[in-house]
N, C-alpha and C positions, 0 to 999 in steps of 0.2 A: 458532607464529608465523605470522600471516597478514597480508599486505599488500593494501590496497585503494587503487587509483590512480584519481584523477579529475583533470580539467582544466577550467579555467574562464576567463572573460574579464575578471572583476573581482576585485581583491584585497580590497576593502572587506568584501564579504559573507563571504568565506572567513576572513579574519582575525577578523572579529567572531564567527563561529561558533566558532573554535578558542580564542580568548581571552575571549570574552564570557560563558561559563558561570561560575556561582559557584564551582565547584570547580576551574576551569582553573588550571593553573600553568605559567608560562613557564620552561622548563628550559634552553634554549640559544638563541642567536641569532648571526647572522653577517651583517655588512654593512648592518644597519638600526639606527636609533635606538630604543630600547625605552622611551622615556618614556611613551608611551601607544599605544593601538590606532591612534589617528589618525597619529602620527609613523611607526609601522611601515608602515601603509598608504601613506603619502606616500613613504617610501623605496622600497618595491616599485614604486610607480607611476612614480617618477622614472626608475629604471633601465629599466623596461619601455619607456619612451618612446624608448630608443635603437633599437628596432625596432618602430615603431608598427603595422606591417602584420601582425604576429602576432596571430592572432584569439584564441588561448587561451594567454596568457602565464603563467596561474596553475597551478602544480602543487601538488596536495594529496594526501598519502598518509597513511593511517592504519595503524599497525602495532599489531596486537592479539596478545595472548599468552594461553595457556591459564590457567585458574585454578590448575592444578597447579603453574604456575611463579611464582605471585604472590609467594611468600615470597622469591624471588630477586631480584625486579624493583624494585631501588632506583632512585632518580632518576638516579644516576650510571650504572648499567648500562643503563637505558633510553636515555640519551643516547648512550652508547658503541655500543650496537646500532644506533641510528638513523643515526649518522655512518657506521658501516661499511656499513650497508645502502645509503646514498646513494652512497658511493664505488663500490661494486659495480654500482650502477645507472647510473653515469656522471653523477651530479648533483654536479658539482664546480665550484669557482670561481664561485659565485653566491650570492645572498642567500637566507637561510632562517631560519625559526624552528622550534623544537621545543617542544611543549606537552603536558602530561599532563592527562588527564581521569580522574576517579574516580567517575563516575556509573554504572559497571557493575562486576560481580564480577571480570571479567577485566581485567588491566592493559592499558592501551593509550596510545599517544601519537599526536599529529598533527603532521605535517611540512608546512609551507607553504614552497615555494620559487619562486624566479623562474626561469622557463624562458628568459629573456633573461640570459645570464651576464655576468660582470664585463667580459669582452672583446668584448661585443656579438654573441656567438654564440648560436645557439638550441640548447638542450639537447634532443637528440632523444628522441622518444617512440616510435620504431620498435620494434615487438614488445615494448613495455614490460610488457604483461600476462604474456607468456611469460618475460621475464627476471626479473619480479618473483617468479613461482612458483620459479624456479630459485635465485634469491638467497636467498629465505626458507628453502628446503630446505637450502641450504649452511650457513646460519647456525644453523638448528636442529641439524644434525648436528655442527657445530663446537663448539657450546656445550652440547650434550646437552639441548636444550629438548624439551618435550613434543610428541609427534606424535599428532595426532587420529586417531580411529578411523573417519574418514569423515564424510560430510555427514548421516548419519541421526540424529545426536544433536543437530543444530542445533534451537534452540528456535524453530520456525517460527511459533508463535503471536505471537511478538514482532515479526516482520517486517512491514514495510509497503511499499506502492508497488512499485518495480521489484524489490527484494530478494525480496519475497513472490512476485512473478510468476516470478522466476528459479527459486525453489525449487519452485513448482508445476510448472514445466516439467522441472526435474531429476527429480522423482518420476515424472512421466508418461513421460519418456524411459527411466528405469530400468525401469519396468514394461513398456513397449512392447518394450525390448530382450529381456526375459525371454520374450516371447511371439512373438518373430520370429526367423527364421533367414535372412532375406534383406532386402534394401533395400526392396523393394516392400511387404512385409508390415509393415516398421517404419513407413513413411510412412502406410500404411493404418490401423495401430493408433493412431498419433498423431492422425490425422484423426477417428477414432471418439471420441476424448477431447476433441475440439473444438480441436485444435492444428493449424493450417495450416502446412505446410512450403513454403518458397520458397527457391530457390537464389539466392545473392547473387552477382550479376555485378559484377566490379570493373573496373579499368582495362584489362584485357587486350583487350576489344573495340576500345578506342580505338587500340591499336597497329595492328590490321588496318585500322581506318577511316582512320588517318593515312597508312598505306601506300598505300591505295586512292586517296585524294585526291591524294597527291603524284603517283602514276603517271598519273592522269587529266589532271592539270595539265601534266605534262611532255609527254604525247602530243598535247595539244590547245592549248597555250598560245598558239601562233601564230594560231589561229583564233578563240579565245574571248576573248582579252584585247584589248579595244578601248581607246581612249584613257582612259576613265574607269572601266573595269571594275575591280572589286576582285579581288585575288588570293584564292583560296579557302583562306585560312589561318584556322584557328580557334585563337585563343590561349587559354591556360589562364585559366579564368574565376573561380577561387576566391581571388583576391587583387585588389589595386587597382593593380598595376604591370605585370603580364605583357602586358596589352593593347598596351603601348607597346614591348615587347621583340620582337625577330624570332624566327621559327621556323626552325629549321635541318634540312635533310635531307641525308643522304649515302647513296650506293649504291656498293658495291664488288662487282663481278660479272665474269663471264667469258663472252664470246661469241665463237664461232668461234675458240677458243684464244687470244684476246687478252683481257688483263685491263684493266678500266676502273675509274676512280674519278670518279664525278660527284656534285656536290652543289650546293645553293644555300641562301641565307638570305634571308628575305623577311618584310616586314610585309603588312598588307592593301593598302597602297598601292604598294609598289615592291619590286624585287629589290635587295638590298643587296650580295649576294656570290654568285658563280657560278663554277664551274670544271669542266673536264673534262681528265683525264689518261688516257693509254693506254700500253700496253707491247707494240706489234706486234713488236718485236725483243727482247723480254725485259727491256728497260730502261725504266723509267717516264719518260714524256716528256709535255710540255705540249701540249694542243690549243688551250686558251684559258683565261684567267682573267679575272675581272671584279670590279671594286669600284664598285658603283652603275653609272654610265654610262661608266666608264673600262675599256677592254678592252686586253688584252695577248695577243699571238700570237707563236709561234716559226716557224710554217710557213704557207704560203698567205696571207700577210699582205694582199695586195691584196684578195682576195675577202672575207676576214674583216673587214677594216676597212669595206668596203662594207656587209656584213651588219650590223656594229655600228651604223652610222648609221641603219639601218632599225628597229632594236629599241627599242621603247618601255620606259620605266622599269618597267612592270608586266608585261613579256614576258620569257620566257626566251630567251637567245641560242641555246641548245641547239636549242629547238624551231624557231625562225625559220631557223637555219642548215640544218636538215634540208630545209625547203622550197626552199632555194637550192642544194640538192645539194652541200653540203659533205661530201665523201666520208667523212672521219673521223667527223663527227657522224651521218651516215646509218648507218654500221656500228654506232655506239655505241647509236643509238636502236632498232636491231633487237631488242635484248633486251627493252625496254619494250613494244614493239609485238607481238612474237611469242612471247616466253617467259614473260611474267608474266600469270597468270590468276587471277581471283577467283571464288569460287563464287557470289557475288551476281549475277554475269553470266549464270548458268545456273539460272534459276529456273522458266522456263515450259517444261514438257515438250512440249506441241504445237508451239511455236516451234522447239524443238530438233529434234523429229522431222522438221519440214519442212526445216530447215537441213541435216540429215544424211540426207535421203531417198535421196540418190544414194551413200550410203556404207554398204554392207551390213555392213562390219565394225563400224562404230559402232552401227548398229541392233542387231546381235547382242550387242555389249557392254552396251547399255542393257537388253536382254532378260536377259542374265546377272546384272546387278545386281539386277533385280527378283526373279529366282529366289533369289538369295542373301538378299535381304531377307525373303522369304516362301517357306518350303520347300513350301508347299502349291501354288505356281504351277508348272504343268506346262509352260506355253508362253505366249509373248507374241506377239501378231500386230499388225502396224502397217499401216494402210492410209492412204497419203499420196496425196492428189490435188491436183495443181496444175492448175487450170483457167483457160483464157484468158477474160478479160473481154470480153463481146460486148455488142451493142446491147440484147438483151432481158433483161439482168441475170440470166441463168439460173445463172451461176457463183457468185453470191453465197450465203452462208448464209441460211437462211430467217428467222433471227432478227435479221438486220441491218436497221436502220431504212431506210425507203424513201429518205429524204433523202440518206443516205450512199451507198446503191446508185446513185441518179441522179447524184450528184456524181462518183463514181468512174467511172461509165460515160461521162459527158461528157468527163472528163479523158482516158480511154482513146481516145475517138474523135479528140480533138484531137491526141493523141500520134501516132496512126496516120496522120492526114492531114497532119502537118507535112512540108513538102518537105525539111527539113534532117535528118530522122530516117528511116532506112530499117530496115524489118524489126523494128520495135519493137512489143512486145505486152505489156500488163500481165496479170499472172496473180495469182490468189488461191489461197492454199494452204489446204487443209483436211486435217485428220488425225483418224483414228479408231484408237484403241489399245484392245485387249481382251486381258485375261489369262484363261488357261484354268486352271481349278482341278479337281482330282479330288474327287468327292463320292460319296455312297452313296445309292442309290435305295431306294424303299420295300420292294422285294423282297429287299434286301440286296446287290444287285449294284452294281458300281462304275460311275460315269458321269462325264463331263466337262462342266463348266458354264463358261460365259463370263461375265466381269464387266467392266463398263466401268472405265476408269482411275480415274474419280472414286469408285468404290466400294472401291478399295483403301485399305489403311491409310496413315496419315500417314508412317510410317517407309518403306513401300515407295516411295511417291511422292517422298519426300525423297531417297532413295538413287538413284532414277532420274533426278532432276533434276540431281544433281551428277555423274552417271556420265560425261557428255561431257567435263566439265572434267578429271576424273581420267584418262580414257583419252587425251585429247588431250595431257596433260602427260606421261604415261608414254610415248606414242608418239614424241614429238619431244624430250623433255627440257624443262627450264625449271622454273618455280616456280609452285606452286599455293597460294593462301591461302584457308582456310576458317575462318570465325568460328563459334564454338560448334558444332563438328563433331558433338557428341553430341546436338544438337536433334533430337528425334523419332527418334533412332537408338539401338538397343540397343548396349551396350558391345561385344558380339561383332562387330556390323557395323562399328563404329569400328575395332576391331582388324583386321578384314578389309581396310579401306582402308589403314591404316597399314602392314600387312604387305606390301602390294603395292609400296609405295615402299622397303621395306627389302629386298626380294628382287631380286637382280641380273638374274634371268631375266625377271621381270615389268617391271623398270626398267633396261633396258640402257643408257639414255642418262643415267643419274645425275640424274633429275628430283627436285626438292625439294618437300616438303610442309610448310607452316607452318599450324598450326591452333591454336585456343584451345579450352579445355574446362574444365569444373569437375568432371569425373568422374575420380576418383582410381583407378579399376580399371585404367586403362592402365598406371599405375606398377607394377603387380604382374604384368604379363603378359610381361616380359622381351622386349618388342618394340623398346624404345628404349634407347640408351646414356644414361648419366647426363648427358653433355655435351649431350644433345638436349632435356633438360628446362629450361625457363625458367619463372620465376615473376614474376607482376606483384603487387606489394604497394602498397597505397594507405596513405599515411601519415595517421594520424588528425589530426595537428596542422594540416596545411596542404592535405590532399586531393591531394597530389602522388603520382603513380603511379611506381613504380620497377620496372625490368625487370632481372632478374639470373639467372644460370645456376646450376644446382646444382653444377656443377664449380667455380665460383668460391668456394663455401663450404667447400672442403677435404674433400669427402666421399670415403670409402673405396670401393674397387671393390666390396667385398662388402656395403656398407651397404644396408639395406632402405629405399629411397626412399619408398615408399608409407606405411610405418609411421611413419617419422620426420616426414614431412609432416603426417600427421594428428595426431602428437603436438605440432606446432607448432615443430619444430626449424628449419625453413626459413622460417618466417613465411608471409605471403600467404594467411592464413586469417582468418575473422571473429573479432574480438576479443570473446570472451564470457567474462566473469568472475563466478563465484558466490562470495560471501563467506560463510564460516562464522561463525556467531554462537554463541559458547559460553554 
């Protein structure tokens, strides 16, 4: 028994295919008039209009059975199996038809159902490919149906289009696996056969991006939101109604041993809801609440009412209140300003070296990360030179355009001659970083050779670029967010970073690391607890991404998370299905 699931936008074509063949026989129907193909289509379409925004309301499933089971497959048994299959798949309380085709040696039926059910709900397609495999296996075991011996007996010469391509990939993968003992060799072998491998990035990056946009807006809303400025909200784009709905954010955090609850709801045009609660004495108390331009306060009412009058509909009260020295808001804002870091803010190594030129511990940390990334690096030397800008432009880099040199020089002169500014001087920073590698000379002796930073590998430079963010977070505590932490980094280096945050000695202040990755090797390294794993799964039907924890799935302590994830137990993996053809 094999189930193949597909979805579509129009009932007419699907019903015509299922019932339009000369040998097609309608075995069962529910909720539709069966006078003709047209009346069936009209009934489906009428119910589908209860939720017109659903892009793929058509559910189509073919259930195929082995020729070995043909003698048992009466119409009644095929209908009974199809109904039980639908129940187990959650296809309930909706319109459907079941039809039998006899154009192949193997018995098979087609199910067409409405994904808009009788109660105007949408029948979920979440992980339906994996649920399909599980249900088919259960039914085969329950009724003693024939178990195939694998995909190698499939008559591939009969396949066309996508199915043919799938089996070509299947055989290529099977062969490549037999020739490979690691991931890199596997990818290389597939490439040799003309198959390009790409990692599929799903909605997880949007989680980090949304976090970053929200934090930037909170920190800067009072400065950036002028009268007609749009709020940097990006609504869900895969339907025709979300653009009009608000986007909501909520942060629950602790700063200086005080717990805070801050959140807001907004459209592109205005703030609809905003609130801040704190618990300085252990009990949750209101700082302010907001419903559009209506504000409520329990303390410091005079000051906060004045602030409320100054807040535009597209500004956050929280941000404006900080500029007015509202003490409770200032304390709550410290977490956003001091404790939340994003790796995207740490991308330019020279700029960072200039920033931390007076911090020998940070320079040493960056050097240590370079050595961790490349075991061949013996030493890293930094030469940071901050030179004052003078009249002869000697401080500027040689490759800087003359027009820019002249403009900066004139500005520096004006700054120095200003009567209102004393002892001011513009400086330009230059940095030179070199790594020292051990090499072998012609006579066989060892020697040391220096390389420019640009000559180092992408992985080395990547680890050096995020080193200040990692070390700053570990030093003071707080939260660090890194999107695609595995980008250009070996899994061992990723584990090196994660282990620092899990080690109490390296992380005495309880700093947190949130990162996204598609690399499953971390799951098998015993670095993380099961409650620290979150998956992001994108629904095929509507493109919505869902974030959920492994611990929410009822996993056992001893459960192999890596193995179960690869097997599809938790979802959040690409939906790839290969149909067997008997």
